[in-house]
C-alpha positions as CSV (number, residue, x, y, z in Angstrom):
1,M,-3.0,-6.0,38.3
2,V,-1.5,-6.7,34.9
3,A,1.6,-8.8,36.3
4,R,-0.9,-10.7,38.2
5,I,-3.1,-11.6,35.3
6,A,0.4,-12.5,33.6
7,A,1.4,-14.7,36.3
8,R,-1.9,-16.6,36.3
9,A,-1.8,-16.7,32.4
10,A,2.0,-18.0,32.6
11,R,0.7,-20.6,34.9
12,T,-2.0,-22.0,32.6
13,A,0.3,-22.1,29.7
14,Q,3.1,-23.7,31.6
15,S,0.7,-26.3,32.4
16,R,-0.8,-26.8,28.8
17,R,2.7,-26.4,26.7
18,A,5.2,-27.7,29.4
19,A,3.0,-30.4,31.0
20,I,3.9,-29.4,34.2
21,P,0.5,-29.8,36.6
22,P,-0.7,-26.4,38.1
23,D,-1.0,-28.0,41.6
24,R,1.1,-26.5,44.6
25,S,3.2,-29.5,45.1
26,G,5.0,-29.2,41.8
27,P,7.6,-26.6,41.0
28,A,7.1,-22.9,42.2
29,A,4.9,-20.8,40.4
30,P,5.7,-18.4,37.5
31,S,6.1,-15.0,38.4
32,A,5.8,-12.0,36.4
33,S,6.5,-8.0,36.0
34,A,4.7,-5.8,33.9
35,A,5.5,-2.1,32.4
36,V,2.6,-0.4,30.9
37,R,2.7,2.6,29.1
38,T,0.2,4.3,26.9
39,G,-1.9,1.4,26.2
40,T,0.6,-1.2,25.8
41,V,2.4,-3.5,28.1
42,R,5.9,-5.0,28.1
43,L,6.1,-8.2,30.4
44,H,8.8,-10.3,32.0
45,L,7.9,-13.8,33.5
46,A,10.0,-16.2,35.2
47,M,9.2,-20.0,35.4
48,D,10.7,-23.4,36.0
49,L,10.1,-26.0,32.7
50,P,10.2,-29.7,32.8
51,Y,13.3,-31.7,31.9
52,P,14.1,-32.8,29.0
53,T,11.9,-30.2,26.8
54,D,12.2,-28.3,23.5
55,I,12.8,-25.1,25.5
56,P,12.8,-22.6,22.4
57,Q,9.5,-24.2,21.0
58,V,7.8,-24.4,24.4
59,C,8.9,-20.4,25.6
60,E,7.7,-19.3,22.5
61,R,4.1,-21.1,22.7
62,I,4.0,-19.8,26.2
63,Q,5.0,-16.1,25.7
64,H,2.3,-16.4,22.8
65,D,-0.4,-17.8,25.2
66,V,0.4,-15.4,27.9
67,A,0.3,-12.4,25.7
68,E,-3.2,-13.0,24.0
69,R,-4.7,-13.9,27.4
70,V,-3.4,-10.3,29.0
71,T,-4.9,-8.5,25.8
72,Q,-8.0,-10.6,25.9
73,L,-8.2,-9.8,29.8
74,T,-7.0,-6.0,29.9
75,G,-7.4,-4.6,26.5
76,L,-3.9,-3.4,26.4
77,E,-1.3,-4.4,23.3
78,V,1.3,-6.6,24.4
79,G,4.6,-5.4,22.8
80,E,7.1,-7.7,24.4
81,V,6.8,-10.8,26.4
82,T,10.2,-11.8,27.8
83,L,10.9,-15.1,29.8
84,T,13.3,-16.3,31.9
85,V,13.6,-20.1,32.7
86,R,14.5,-20.3,36.3
87,R,15.6,-24.3,36.4
88,L,14.7,-27.5,34.4
89,V,12.9,-29.8,36.8
90,T,13.0,-33.3,36.2
91,T,10.1,-35.7,36.9
92,A,11.4,-36.9,40.2
93,D,12.0,-33.0,41.2
94,A,8.2,-32.5,40.5
95,S,6.9,-35.4,42.4
96,R,8.8,-34.5,45.4
97,G,7.8,-30.9,45.7
98,R,9.8,-28.5,48.4
99,V,11.7,-29.8,51.1
100,R,11.2,-28.0,54.2
């Protein structure tokens, strides 16, 4: 449940901080995993980011947004948020969507 909350929060943060629209035709949705122990949680996120972008700044803001939202919704203290950038997406890639 915490991982699903984190994934949704990551999608919202990705849209706000990286200017990636939260629709289904764009890049793949962020994924999340969570390890909960004694009232704290460690989160791992994986997502696409637009190219070009200031990767360190955008990642830091997304990590902060997700940690804040997960704390608000679960009451758990977020001890760590790691973020893996799966790929960088150009505007052409985002507008093309997935090829089947």
